[in-house]
C-alpha positions as CSV (number, residue, x, y, z in Angstrom):
1,M,15.7,-0.6,27.5
2,G,18.1,-1.3,30.5
3,K,20.2,-3.6,29.0
4,T,23.6,-2.5,29.8
5,Y,21.9,-2.6,33.6
6,L,21.3,-5.7,33.1
7,L,24.3,-6.8,31.9
8,R,25.9,-5.1,34.6
9,A,24.2,-6.8,37.1
10,L,24.7,-10.1,35.6
11,V,28.5,-10.1,36.0
12,E,28.2,-8.6,39.1
13,Q,25.9,-11.4,40.7
14,C,27.8,-14.3,38.8
15,G,32.0,-12.4,38.3
16,G,33.3,-12.3,35.2
17,F,34.6,-9.9,32.9
18,Y,32.5,-7.0,31.1
19,F,33.7,-4.9,28.5
20,G,31.5,-1.8,27.0
21,A,32.3,-1.0,23.4
22,T,32.5,2.6,21.8
23,A,32.6,4.4,18.4
24,G,36.2,4.0,17.3
25,T,38.8,2.5,15.1
26,E,40.1,-0.9,15.1
27,A,43.2,-0.4,16.9
28,E,41.6,2.1,19.4
29,S,38.9,-0.5,20.0
30,L,41.4,-2.9,20.8
31,R,43.7,-0.8,22.9
32,Q,40.6,-0.1,25.0
33,F,39.7,-4.0,25.3
34,S,43.2,-5.1,26.6
35,A,43.3,-2.7,28.6
36,A,40.2,-3.6,30.1
37,L,41.0,-7.3,30.3
38,A,44.7,-6.3,31.5
39,E,43.0,-5.1,34.6
40,H,40.8,-8.0,34.7
41,V,43.3,-10.4,35.3
42,G,45.3,-8.1,37.4
43,S,48.1,-7.8,34.8
44,P,50.6,-5.1,36.3
45,A,51.0,-3.7,32.9
46,P,48.5,-3.7,29.7
47,F,48.3,-6.3,26.9
48,S,49.5,-5.2,23.7
49,F,48.2,-7.8,21.3
50,A,49.2,-7.5,17.7
51,S,45.3,-8.2,16.4
52,W,41.9,-9.1,17.5
53,D,42.7,-12.7,16.6
54,D,45.2,-13.0,19.3
55,A,42.8,-11.0,21.7
56,V,40.3,-13.2,21.1
57,S,42.3,-16.3,21.1
58,Y,43.7,-15.5,24.7
59,L,40.1,-14.4,26.0
60,F,38.9,-18.1,25.6
61,G,42.0,-19.5,26.8
62,L,41.1,-18.1,29.6
63,A,38.2,-20.2,30.1
64,A,40.2,-23.0,29.1
65,P,39.9,-27.1,30.7
66,G,41.3,-26.8,33.9
67,R,42.1,-23.4,34.5
68,R,38.7,-22.4,36.7
69,D,36.7,-24.3,38.7
70,S,33.0,-22.6,37.1
71,P,32.4,-21.5,33.6
72,F,34.0,-18.0,32.5
73,L,31.4,-15.2,31.8
74,V,32.3,-12.6,29.5
75,V,30.2,-9.5,28.2
76,I,30.9,-7.2,25.4
77,D,28.8,-4.6,25.1
78,E,27.9,-2.6,22.2
79,F,29.3,-5.3,20.1
80,P,28.1,-3.6,16.8
81,Y,31.0,-0.9,17.3
82,L,33.6,-3.5,17.4
83,V,31.8,-5.2,14.1
84,K,31.9,-1.9,12.3
85,A,35.9,-1.2,12.8
86,T,36.5,-4.9,12.1
87,P,33.9,-6.6,9.8
88,E,36.0,-9.9,10.3
89,L,34.9,-10.3,14.5
90,P,32.6,-12.2,14.3
91,S,34.7,-14.8,11.9
92,L,37.7,-14.8,14.2
93,I,35.3,-16.0,17.2
94,Q,33.2,-18.4,15.4
95,R,36.6,-19.7,14.5
96,V,37.9,-19.9,18.0
97,I,34.4,-21.3,19.4
98,D,34.7,-24.8,17.1
99,R,38.2,-25.1,18.3
100,F,37.5,-24.8,22.0
101,Q,33.8,-26.7,21.5
102,I,36.2,-29.8,21.3
103,E,38.0,-29.5,24.6
104,E,34.7,-28.6,26.6
105,S,35.6,-24.6,26.8
106,G,34.2,-23.0,30.2
107,M,33.6,-19.9,28.0
108,R,30.0,-17.9,28.5
109,L,30.9,-15.5,25.7
110,L,27.0,-13.2,25.8
111,L,27.6,-10.4,22.9
112,C,24.9,-7.2,23.2
113,G,24.0,-4.5,21.2
114,S,21.8,-1.7,20.4
115,A,21.5,-1.8,16.7
116,M,19.0,-4.5,16.3
117,S,19.8,-5.2,12.7
118,V,23.3,-5.8,13.3
119,M,22.7,-8.0,15.8
120,G,20.2,-9.9,13.9
121,G,22.3,-10.2,11.2
122,L,24.9,-12.0,13.5
123,L,23.2,-15.3,13.3
124,A,21.4,-15.0,9.8
125,S,21.6,-17.2,6.7
126,T,25.6,-17.6,6.0
127,A,26.6,-15.3,9.2
128,P,29.9,-16.9,10.8
129,L,28.3,-17.1,14.4
130,R,25.1,-18.6,12.5
131,G,24.4,-21.8,14.8
132,R,27.1,-21.6,17.2
133,A,24.5,-19.5,20.2
134,Q,22.6,-21.4,22.7
135,L,20.3,-18.4,23.3
136,E,19.6,-15.4,21.3
137,L,17.5,-12.6,23.7
138,V,15.7,-9.5,22.7
139,V,14.8,-7.6,25.6
140,R,11.8,-5.9,25.0
141,P,10.2,-2.7,26.4
142,F,7.4,-3.6,29.2
143,G,4.0,-4.0,28.2
144,Y,1.1,-1.8,28.9
145,R,0.4,-2.9,32.5
146,A,3.6,-3.0,33.7
147,A,4.4,0.3,32.0
148,A,2.0,1.9,34.1
149,D,3.1,0.3,37.1
150,F,6.3,1.2,36.6
151,W,5.5,4.9,35.8
152,G,2.9,5.2,39.0
153,V,0.0,6.0,37.2
154,A,-1.7,2.1,36.6
155,D,-4.8,3.8,39.5
156,E,-5.7,6.1,36.2
157,P,-5.7,4.3,32.9
158,A,-6.9,7.0,31.0
159,L,-3.5,8.7,32.1
160,A,-1.7,5.5,31.9
161,A,-3.2,5.2,28.4
162,R,-2.1,8.5,27.1
163,L,1.8,8.3,28.8
164,H,2.2,4.9,26.7
165,A,0.9,6.0,23.6
166,V,3.9,8.9,24.0
167,V,7.0,7.0,25.6
168,G,5.9,3.4,25.3
169,G,7.5,1.0,27.9
170,T,10.6,1.7,27.5
171,P,12.2,2.0,31.4
172,A,15.0,4.6,30.5
173,Y,12.5,7.2,29.5
174,R,11.3,7.7,32.7
175,R,14.8,7.6,35.5
176,Q,17.6,8.4,32.8
177,F,16.4,10.6,30.5
178,L,13.3,12.8,32.2
179,A,14.7,12.2,36.1
180,D,11.7,11.2,37.6
181,D,9.5,13.8,35.9
182,V,6.1,11.9,35.7
183,P,2.7,13.3,34.8
184,A,1.1,14.0,38.5
185,S,-2.3,13.8,37.1
186,M,-4.7,13.2,34.2
187,G,-5.0,17.5,34.3
188,D,-1.1,17.6,34.2
189,F,-0.6,15.6,31.4
190,D,-0.9,18.0,28.8
191,D,2.0,20.5,30.9
192,W,4.4,17.2,31.2
193,V,4.0,16.7,27.5
194,C,5.0,20.1,26.7
195,R,7.9,20.2,29.5
196,T,9.5,17.3,28.6
197,V,8.8,15.6,24.9
198,L,8.3,18.7,23.0
199,A,11.0,21.0,25.4
200,P,13.8,21.9,23.5
201,F,16.2,21.1,26.3
202,S,14.9,17.9,27.1
203,P,16.8,14.6,26.2
204,L,14.0,13.0,25.1
205,F,13.5,15.7,22.6
206,R,15.8,14.6,19.9
207,E,15.1,10.5,21.0
208,A,13.0,9.5,18.1
209,R,16.0,10.8,15.8
210,Y,18.9,9.1,17.6
211,L,16.7,6.0,17.6
212,L,17.2,6.1,13.9
213,A,20.3,7.6,13.5
214,E,22.1,4.6,15.8
215,E,21.0,1.6,13.2
216,A,24.6,0.9,11.3
217,D,22.3,0.1,7.7
218,I,20.2,3.2,7.5
219,R,21.9,5.9,6.0
220,D,19.8,8.3,3.9
221,T,18.0,9.2,7.1
222,A,15.7,11.5,5.3
223,L,14.3,8.7,3.3
224,Y,13.5,6.7,6.5
225,H,11.6,9.3,8.4
226,S,9.8,10.2,5.2
227,V,8.5,5.9,5.1
228,L,7.8,6.4,9.1
229,A,6.1,9.4,8.5
230,A,4.0,8.0,5.8
231,V,3.2,4.8,8.8
232,A,2.3,7.6,11.2
233,Q,-0.1,9.5,8.8
234,G,-2.5,6.3,7.9
235,N,-0.8,5.4,4.8
236,A,0.3,1.9,6.1
237,T,0.3,-0.7,2.9
238,R,2.8,-0.8,0.7
239,G,1.4,1.4,-2.0
240,G,0.1,3.6,0.4
241,I,3.7,4.3,1.6
242,A,5.5,4.3,-2.1
243,G,2.4,6.9,-3.3
244,Y,3.1,9.2,-0.3
245,I,7.0,9.7,-0.5
246,G,6.7,9.8,-4.3
247,R,8.3,6.5,-5.0
248,K,7.4,3.3,-6.6
249,S,6.3,0.1,-4.4
250,V,9.9,-1.3,-5.5
251,D,12.0,1.3,-4.8
252,I,11.2,1.4,-1.0
253,S,11.9,-2.4,-0.3
254,H,15.0,-1.5,1.0
255,P,14.1,0.8,3.6
256,L,11.3,-1.7,4.7
257,N,13.2,-4.2,4.9
258,V,16.2,-2.1,7.1
259,L,13.5,-0.5,9.2
260,E,11.7,-4.1,9.9
261,D,15.3,-5.5,11.2
262,S,15.8,-3.1,13.3
263,H,12.4,-3.3,15.0
264,L,11.1,0.1,14.4
265,L,8.5,-1.5,11.9
266,V,6.7,-4.4,11.4
267,R,4.4,-6.1,9.2
268,E,1.0,-7.5,10.1
269,A,-0.6,-9.8,7.6
270,D,-4.9,-9.7,7.1
271,I,-5.7,-12.0,9.3
272,F,-8.8,-12.4,6.9
273,R,-6.9,-11.9,3.2
274,A,-4.5,-13.8,2.2
275,G,-1.7,-11.6,0.4
276,K,-2.3,-8.3,2.3
277,S,-0.8,-6.6,5.1
278,Q,-0.1,-3.5,6.4
279,Y,2.9,-2.1,8.2
280,R,2.7,-0.7,12.2
281,I,5.6,1.2,13.9
282,T,6.5,-0.7,16.5
283,E,8.0,2.5,19.1
284,P,5.5,4.9,20.4
285,L,7.7,7.7,20.8
286,I,8.3,7.2,16.7
287,T,5.2,7.4,16.1
288,F,4.7,10.9,18.0
289,Y,7.5,12.5,16.3
290,E,6.2,12.1,13.1
291,A,2.9,12.5,14.0
292,I,3.6,15.8,15.9
293,M,7.0,17.0,16.0
294,R,8.2,17.0,12.7
295,P,5.1,18.5,11.2
296,A,6.5,21.2,13.6
297,W,10.0,20.9,14.1
298,A,11.0,24.7,13.9
299,R,8.9,26.2,16.1
300,L,9.3,23.3,18.8
301,E,12.7,24.3,18.7
302,S,12.1,27.5,19.2
303,G,10.5,26.8,22.5
304,Q,6.5,27.2,21.0
305,A,5.5,24.1,22.7
306,A,2.9,25.8,24.4
307,E,1.4,26.8,21.5
308,V,1.9,23.8,19.1
309,W,0.5,20.9,21.6
310,P,-2.9,22.4,21.7
311,R,-3.5,22.5,18.3
312,S,-2.4,19.1,17.4
313,A,-5.2,17.2,19.7
314,E,-6.6,16.1,16.4
315,R,-3.9,14.7,15.4
316,F,-2.7,13.1,18.3
317,A,-6.2,11.5,18.8
318,A,-6.7,10.1,15.0
319,Q,-2.7,9.2,14.4
320,V,-1.0,8.2,17.9
321,A,-3.8,7.4,20.5
322,G,-6.1,5.7,18.4
323,P,-3.7,3.5,16.7
324,H,-2.1,2.6,20.2
325,F,-5.3,2.0,21.5
326,E,-6.5,-0.8,19.1
327,A,-2.7,-2.4,19.4
328,L,-2.9,-2.2,23.3
329,C,-6.6,-4.0,22.7
330,R,-5.0,-6.6,20.8
331,E,-2.4,-6.9,23.0
332,Y,-5.1,-7.5,25.9
333,V,-6.6,-10.4,24.1
334,L,-3.5,-12.0,23.4
335,G,-2.3,-12.0,27.0
336,P,-5.1,-11.2,30.0
337,G,-7.8,-11.2,28.3
338,R,-7.4,-14.4,26.7
339,S,-9.5,-16.2,29.5
340,L,-12.6,-14.2,28.1
341,L,-12.6,-16.4,25.4
342,G,-13.9,-20.0,24.6
343,T,-10.7,-21.3,23.1
344,S,-6.8,-20.7,24.0
345,L,-5.7,-21.1,20.2
346,G,-6.1,-18.8,17.3
347,D,-4.1,-16.0,15.9
348,V,-4.6,-12.7,17.1
349,G,-4.9,-9.5,14.5
350,S,-6.7,-7.3,12.4
351,G,-8.2,-7.3,9.0
352,V,-10.7,-6.0,6.7
353,V,-14.0,-8.0,5.5
354,T,-15.2,-6.7,1.9
355,D,-19.4,-6.6,1.9
356,S,-20.0,-6.1,-1.8
357,R,-23.7,-6.0,-1.4
358,Q,-22.6,-2.5,0.4
359,R,-20.2,-1.4,-1.0
360,R,-18.2,-1.4,1.7
361,Q,-15.0,-2.3,3.5
362,I,-15.9,-3.4,7.7
363,Q,-12.4,-2.6,9.4
364,I,-11.7,-5.2,12.4
365,D,-9.5,-4.0,14.5
366,V,-9.3,-7.5,16.8
367,A,-9.7,-10.4,15.6
368,V,-9.2,-13.7,16.9
369,V,-9.2,-16.7,14.6
370,E,-8.5,-20.1,14.3
371,S,-7.0,-22.1,11.0
372,G,-8.6,-24.8,9.8
373,S,-6.8,-28.3,10.0
374,G,-8.0,-31.4,8.4
375,G,-11.4,-31.3,7.6
376,D,-12.2,-28.2,10.2
377,R,-13.0,-24.8,8.5
378,P,-11.0,-22.0,10.1
379,A,-13.1,-20.6,13.2
380,V,-13.3,-17.2,14.1
381,A,-13.2,-17.0,18.0
382,L,-13.6,-13.3,18.4
383,L,-14.2,-9.9,16.4
384,G,-13.9,-6.6,18.1
385,E,-14.0,-3.0,17.1
386,A,-11.9,-0.5,18.8
387,K,-12.6,3.2,19.5
388,W,-10.5,5.7,21.1
389,G,-12.6,8.5,21.2
390,T,-15.7,7.8,20.4
391,V,-18.6,6.9,22.5
392,M,-19.9,3.5,20.9
393,G,-22.9,2.8,20.1
394,T,-25.4,0.1,18.5
395,N,-24.2,0.8,15.2
396,H,-20.8,-0.8,16.3
397,L,-22.4,-3.7,17.3
398,E,-24.6,-4.0,13.9
399,R,-21.3,-3.6,11.8
400,L,-19.6,-6.4,14.0
401,E,-22.8,-9.0,13.6
402,R,-22.8,-7.6,9.8
403,A,-18.9,-9.1,9.4
404,R,-19.7,-12.1,11.2
405,E,-22.5,-12.9,9.0
406,L,-20.2,-12.5,6.0
407,L,-17.4,-14.4,7.0
408,A,-19.7,-17.5,7.5
409,G,-20.8,-17.0,4.0
410,R,-17.5,-17.3,3.4
411,G,-17.2,-20.8,4.6
412,M,-15.4,-19.5,8.3
413,D,-17.2,-21.3,10.8
414,T,-18.4,-18.1,13.2
415,T,-20.8,-20.7,15.8
416,H,-18.5,-19.8,18.5
417,C,-17.9,-16.2,17.2
418,G,-18.2,-13.6,20.0
419,L,-18.2,-10.0,19.5
420,A,-16.3,-7.4,21.5
421,C,-16.7,-3.4,21.9
422,F,-13.4,-1.6,22.9
423,S,-13.7,2.1,23.6
424,A,-11.6,4.6,25.6
425,A,-14.5,6.8,25.6
426,G,-17.5,4.5,26.9
427,F,-20.6,3.2,25.5
428,S,-24.1,4.4,25.2
429,D,-26.6,2.8,27.2
430,A,-28.3,1.1,24.4
431,L,-24.9,-0.8,23.8
432,R,-24.9,-1.8,27.8
433,G,-28.6,-3.3,27.0
434,E,-27.6,-5.7,24.5
435,A,-24.1,-6.3,26.7
436,E,-26.7,-7.3,29.8
437,R,-28.5,-9.8,27.5
438,G,-25.3,-11.4,26.1
439,G,-24.0,-11.9,23.0
440,V,-21.0,-9.1,23.2
441,L,-18.1,-7.7,25.7
442,L,-18.0,-4.3,26.6
443,I,-14.0,-3.8,27.4
444,G,-13.0,0.0,28.6
445,L,-9.9,1.4,29.6
446,D,-10.5,-0.2,33.3
447,E,-10.6,-3.7,32.0
448,L,-7.6,-3.4,30.1
449,Y,-5.8,-2.3,32.7
450,G,-7.2,-4.8,35.0
451,R,-9.3,-2.2,37.5
452,T,-12.1,-4.1,36.5
453,M,-13.0,-7.2,35.2
454,P,-16.2,-8.0,32.2
455,T,-18.6,-9.6,33.6
456,A,-19.5,-12.3,30.7
457,V,-17.3,-15.0,28.9
458,L,-17.4,-15.4,25.2
459,P,-18.8,-18.7,24.2
């Protein structure tokens, strides 16, 4: 995400001490820290601390009252490397923080790391640093619109959507990984995929594997890849994942929890059915790897991307671009599309509406539901369906109307419920006619990327 760039820029702007940890033993890490700290304070010789306890105490002593006129900024990057070598380090920091808080220390300590599970655990439950932090910041990827601007493809939404489905909003993938190799146009997209993501000598080729390997709590990577593959192939429930990998549901609780803590997997509740949920991979590159690359890994390693990629078109649409497009539509409603709703409240999500009479389930890809309070009933503000490669017609609208009718029968307030069709492939003339008469929003790629504003506003 560029966190190291941000941290270095912060230290350069504000002054302070920056230390970037590396994987190593406790003795080596302490020696590297001592040398960097000695250089910062201008010591003619490296410090020789006997333990991390001594090093941390000396560091906080530099911010003691009366020693400086402004707060002392200290940035320790890749902190999980230090914790792995010295597990008691958070406790040592906690003890010094508690001692120096009484004296109104000028210390401003910023701990950073790539291993999300380790960083999240620093402030969890009975962790030593719980209650000591004034800020917990997750550096997130760009949203889909900002990513399109960053890659310079905002003027071509069809290309921007496909590009985001592959590499997401991670800024380093463009500059540090691909040296600004950007698809020139929609016609260049297939060649770009083959020469970058699917090329065995490209830094992106094994990146999805590295993302998994860098998490400290992940040891049996084969099991975790199987879990992610199950989700990428549409087995999004706990039972579906367990069935795909040949395990019992209770046996996959730990890997699911670890992947959630690592922010590689997210569990999304069914907005209409309490207790039901589905899992979704948060990193597009991992979805692309599990759906497209992993099944053909041997051929890709031997340089056969030009043969593999054309045969993956159907899988890319069904397992990568399609689900990703649904997520973009929800992001749109949560952000820029919020102004189209008659309400500013409500949860945005997806869910299933069961039609017992017709013995089917209606999948709602985008929904906005306001929970009831007091004597008010839960209210449905929006029901939407999203299609990546299908031209939407009146049959899709009829399905949404039926879902609205069913939800009203279940006691939910649908008085002001609008309907929306999201499509990357377009809409039939008949559906456009319905939209002109009112009651339904048509949202295409131009609307999603802000090139065109929908003409209607839902009641």
